[in-house]
C-alpha positions in Angstrom: 109.1 82.2 26.5 108.4 78.8 28.1 111.4 76.9 29.4 111.8 73.2 28.6 112.1 70.8 31.5 115.7 70.1 30.7 116.5 73.8 30.7 114.8 74.1 34.1 116.8 71.1 35.3 120.0 72.7 34.0 119.2 75.9 36.0 118.6 73.8 39.1 121.9 72.1 38.7 123.7 75.4 38.2 122.1 76.7 41.4 123.0 73.5 43.3 126.6 73.6 42.1 127.0 77.3 42.8 126.1 76.5 46.5 128.2 73.4 46.6 131.5 75.2 47.2 129.9 77.2 50.0 128.6 73.9 51.6 132.0 72.2 51.1 133.8 75.2 52.8 131.3 75.0 55.7 131.8 71.3 56.1 135.6 71.7 56.1 135.2 74.4 58.8 133.0 72.0 60.9 135.6 69.3 60.4 138.4 71.5 61.7 136.3 72.5 64.8 135.4 68.8 65.3 139.0 67.7 65.1 140.0 70.4 67.6 137.4 69.3 70.0 138.3 65.6 69.7 142.0 66.4 70.1 141.3 68.3 73.3 139.2 65.5 74.9 141.0 62.5 73.6 143.4 62.6 76.5 140.6 62.6 79.0 139.6 59.2 80.3 136.0 58.3 80.2 135.1 60.5 77.2 134.2 58.3 74.3 134.3 60.2 71.0 133.6 57.1 68.8 129.9 58.0 68.1 130.9 61.6 67.2 133.6 60.4 64.9 131.2 58.0 63.2 128.6 60.7 62.7 131.1 63.1 61.2 132.5 60.4 58.9 128.9 59.6 57.8 128.2 63.3 57.2 131.4 63.6 55.1 130.6 60.5 53.1 127.0 61.7 52.5 128.2 65.0 51.2 130.6 63.3 48.8 127.9 60.9 47.6 125.3 63.6 47.1 127.7 65.8 45.1 128.8 62.9 42.9 125.2 61.9 42.2 124.3 65.4 41.3 127.2 65.5 38.9 126.0 62.3 37.3 122.5 63.7 37.0 123.8 66.9 35.5 125.6 64.9 32.8 122.5 62.9 32.0 120.5 66.2 31.8 123.1 67.8 29.5 123.0 64.8 27.2 119.2 65.3 26.8 119.6 68.9 25.6 
């Protein structure tokens, strides 16, 4: 039986969201490691962590933005079924 495009999209969204929790957990783990590293070097003069803090903030913001957009696309896709 041939799947409709919206059914294929729905399967893609299900796959994406099933992995989202894993990626969120991985990101949280990386954030903890990052905070530990920053905490250990913050007291050392001459070590600037500003760039690293910015990059981690951007990564976290991007993850949030991508998951929110995917949720919006899923809603549109479900409305088309």
